[in-house]
C-alpha positions in Angstrom: 89.3 127.0 98.4 91.7 125.4 100.9 96.0 126.7 101.4 98.1 125.7 98.6 100.7 125.2 101.2 98.5 122.2 102.5 100.3 120.0 99.6 103.6 120.1 101.0 102.6 120.0 104.6 100.8 116.5 104.2 103.8 114.8 101.4 106.3 116.0 104.2 103.8 114.2 106.4 103.7 110.8 104.2 107.2 110.8 103.1 109.0 111.9 106.1 111.4 114.2 104.5 111.3 117.8 103.0 113.6 116.6 100.1 111.2 113.4 98.9 108.3 115.6 99.8 110.0 118.3 97.0 110.4 115.5 94.5 107.2 114.1 94.9 105.5 117.4 94.2 108.2 118.4 91.8 109.4 121.9 93.2 112.8 122.5 95.2 113.0 121.3 98.5 114.3 125.1 99.7 110.9 126.3 98.0 109.0 123.3 100.2 110.4 124.3 103.5 109.8 127.7 102.6 106.2 126.7 102.3 106.2 125.0 105.3 108.2 127.6 107.0 105.9 129.9 106.2 103.0 128.4 107.1 104.1 127.7 110.9 105.0 131.0 111.0 102.1 133.1 110.2 99.8 130.5 112.4 102.3 130.5 115.0 102.4 126.5 114.8 105.3 123.7 115.1 103.9 121.5 112.8 107.4 118.9 112.4 110.5 117.9 114.3 113.1 118.2 112.0 116.2 116.0 112.5 119.3 114.5 110.6 117.1 111.1 110.0 114.0 113.1 108.6 110.8 115.1 109.8 108.0 113.8 111.8 104.7 115.8 113.0 104.4 117.0 116.5 100.7 116.6 118.0 99.7 119.8 116.8 101.2 118.5 113.0 98.9 115.4 113.7 95.8 117.0 114.3 96.2 119.6 111.5 97.5 116.8 108.9 93.8 114.7 109.5 92.1 117.5 109.2 93.6 118.5 106.3 92.3 115.6 104.5 88.8 116.8 104.9 89.2 120.2 104.1 91.4 120.0 100.6 88.0 117.2 100.1 85.3 119.9 100.9 87.3 122.5 99.3 87.4 120.2 95.9 83.5 119.7 95.6 82.6 123.1 96.7 84.6 124.0 93.4 82.5 121.2 91.5 79.8 122.8 92.9 80.5 125.9 91.5 81.6 124.5 88.3 78.0 123.1 87.5 76.3 125.7 88.1 78.0 127.7 85.2 78.1 125.0 83.2 82.2 125.0 83.1 81.8 121.2 84.4 79.3 119.4 83.2 79.2 116.3 85.1 76.3 113.9 86.5 78.0 112.1 89.6 75.9 108.6 90.0 76.1 106.9 93.5 76.7 103.4 93.1 77.5 100.7 95.9 77.2 96.7 95.8 73.6 96.5 96.6 72.8 99.7 94.7 74.9 99.3 91.3 72.2 101.2 89.2 71.9 98.9 86.7 68.5 100.1 85.2 70.4 103.8 84.4 73.3 101.9 82.6 71.3 99.8 80.9 70.0 103.1 79.2 73.4 105.0 78.8 73.7 103.9 75.7 71.0 105.1 74.3 71.4 108.3 76.4 74.6 109.2 75.3 74.0 110.7 72.3 71.7 113.2 73.6 74.4 114.0 76.5 77.1 114.5 74.3 74.5 117.2 72.0 74.0 118.9 75.1 75.7 122.2 76.0 77.4 122.0 77.6 78.3 118.5 77.1 77.1 116.2 80.4 79.5 113.2 81.0 78.5 110.6 83.6 80.8 110.0 86.7 80.8 107.0 88.8 80.8 107.7 92.6 81.2 104.3 95.1 79.8 104.8 98.3 79.2 102.6 100.9 75.8 100.5 102.0 76.9 101.7 105.7 74.8 104.1 107.0 77.0 106.8 106.6 77.2 106.2 103.0 74.8 105.3 100.4 71.7 106.5 102.9 73.3 109.4 103.6 73.8 110.7 100.4 70.0 109.9 99.9 69.3 112.0 101.9 71.7 115.0 100.6 71.8 115.0 96.6 73.1 117.6 95.6 76.4 117.5 98.0 78.5 114.8 97.1 76.5 113.2 94.9 73.5 114.1 92.1 71.7 111.2 91.9 71.3 107.5 92.4 69.1 104.7 91.7 67.5 102.7 94.3 64.1 101.4 95.3 61.5 103.6 96.7 58.2 103.2 97.7 55.2 105.6 96.1 53.6 106.5 99.0 55.4 105.8 101.7 58.8 108.0 101.4 60.5 110.1 103.9 63.8 111.1 102.0 64.3 114.6 100.7 64.5 113.7 96.9 62.3 113.5 93.9 62.4 110.0 91.7 61.7 108.9 87.8 60.8 105.1 87.8 63.2 103.0 85.9 62.1 99.5 86.4 60.8 97.4 89.2 62.2 94.3 90.7 60.4 90.8 92.0 61.3 90.7 96.0 62.6 87.2 95.7 63.8 84.6 98.8 67.5 84.6 99.1 67.8 81.0 100.4 71.6 79.7 101.2 72.7 76.8 99.7 72.9 74.9 103.0 68.8 75.5 103.5 66.6 73.0 102.3 64.6 74.8 100.4 67.5 75.9 98.1 66.6 73.7 95.5 63.1 74.4 94.6 61.9 76.5 91.8 59.5 78.5 93.5 58.7 78.4 97.1 55.4 79.2 98.7 54.4 81.3 101.7 53.1 77.6 103.5 56.9 76.0 102.5 58.2 78.8 104.8 56.9 76.9 107.7 59.7 76.3 110.3 62.0 78.6 109.0 63.5 82.2 109.3 63.3 85.1 107.2 65.3 88.5 107.7 63.9 91.5 106.4 63.1 95.0 107.0 60.5 96.5 109.8 57.5 98.0 109.4 57.7 101.2 107.1 60.2 99.5 104.8 57.8 100.7 101.7 54.7 99.6 100.3 56.2 96.3 98.7 58.5 95.5 101.9 55.2 95.8 104.0 52.9 94.0 101.8 55.6 90.5 101.6 55.7 91.2 105.9 52.2 90.8 106.2 52.1 87.7 103.9 54.6 86.4 105.4 53.1 87.2 109.2 50.0 85.2 107.8 52.0 81.9 108.4 52.4 81.4 112.2 55.2 79.2 111.7 57.5 81.3 109.9 59.9 83.4 112.6 60.2 87.3 111.2 63.4 88.8 112.2 63.9 92.9 112.1 66.9 94.0 109.6 67.8 97.5 110.0 69.5 98.0 106.9 70.3 95.5 103.6 74.4 95.5 104.3 76.4 92.7 102.9 77.3 91.6 106.3 73.3 90.4 106.4 74.1 88.5 103.3 77.1 86.6 105.0 75.3 86.1 108.1 72.1 84.5 106.4 74.6 82.4 104.3 76.7 81.1 107.6 73.4 80.3 109.4 70.7 79.0 106.7 68.4 81.4 107.3 66.4 83.4 104.7 66.5 86.4 103.4 63.8 89.1 101.9 65.7 89.9 98.8 65.4 91.7 94.8 65.6 89.7 92.2 68.1 92.8 91.3 70.4 90.5 93.6 70.6 87.8 92.1 74.2 87.0 91.3 75.3 89.0 94.4 76.0 86.2 96.9 77.6 83.2 95.8 76.0 81.0 98.7 72.8 82.3 98.6 70.2 81.3 95.9 67.1 83.5 95.2 64.2 81.8 94.3 60.9 83.8 93.2 57.7 83.4 95.4 54.4 83.0 94.4 53.3 86.4 94.9 53.5 89.3 92.4 55.3 91.7 94.8 57.6 94.0 92.7 59.4 96.9 94.5 59.8 100.0 91.5 63.8 101.0 91.2 64.2 105.2 90.3 67.0 107.7 90.0 66.2 109.9 92.5 67.7 113.2 92.9 67.8 116.8 94.6 64.3 118.1 95.3 65.3 121.8 93.6 68.3 120.2 91.3 70.6 122.7 89.3 69.8 122.8 85.8 72.4 120.4 84.5 71.1 117.8 86.5 67.5 118.8 85.7 68.2 118.4 82.3 69.4 115.1 82.5 66.7 113.6 84.5 64.4 114.7 81.8 66.2 112.8 79.1 66.4 109.7 81.3 62.3 110.8 82.1 61.5 110.6 78.3 63.5 107.3 77.5 62.3 105.3 80.9 58.3 106.8 79.5 59.4 105.4 75.6 60.2 101.9 77.8 56.9 101.6 79.3 58.1 102.8 82.4 
C-alpha cells in the first residue's frame, strides 16, 4: 500500500502550510513536519520551499504530488480487489454514465435486494460514475474487474469484440433523434422515405447487428446522407441539436436532450441491453450475475 506520509505531503501542498495541514489531518504540527522531513531524507528529495508565509512545492515536489494522487487511488483499488476476493467487502461496483445509466438493472434492484442481503457475506451495490469519453465507459468495458465489476449497455449477440460476458436484461427500439428545429419533429412515426434530404448521424459499419441493419435500410434511400460518428457522446447530441441533423438513437435516451425528440421508425429493430461482466469473475460477481440472470429469465429476457 502507499506510504501514509503522502497524506501529510498532499495536505501541505494543498493548504500551503504545515500548520493548516496538521489541523486538517488532526495531528500536531511537529508530527506532520516529522513525516515530511522523514520522507524527504529517506528518499533524498526536497519537496517544499519553507518560508515565513508557508510552504510551496519545488519542481520535484510538483512532480511527486501529481503522481501521488494516482498512487493512492490505485492502492485503494488494489485493496478493494483483495477484500472482495476474501469476502471482506462484498460490493458490486456498477459503472454508470449519462448515456448508460443502467436503467435495466436498477429497475430489477428492488426485487434483487432481498437475495443480496441474504447472501453470505451480504452484497451491496456501489455506483461508480464514468465518462462516455473513450477513456471512460468504453475503457472500463474492456477492463471489467478493475475499477468496476459490471456495466449495463447495448451489445451485439454475434458481432462482439469486447472481452466480457453478457446477461440480457432488456431490448430498446432504435429510433430517430430529431431536433425540434427539424421539419420532421412533429411526426408521430417516420419511414425511411420520410428521411429524404436529411443527414443522419450513426455508427460506422461494425457497430453491432442492429446498428448495421439500420444503416443498410437507411442506405437504401439515396436521398439520405449518412454521417459516420465514432461513438455516442453528449457532444454529438449537442451538435445535432444545433445543426438540425438527425441521429440514430435508442429509445432509452428518450429524455436525454431537451432539444431532441425521439421518434419511432417503421422498422422493428431493437438493441439488446445486458449486464456485462468479466470473463473470469470473482465469486461475489459470479453470485450476483447468477441472481440477476434468474430474475431476467423470469421477465422473459
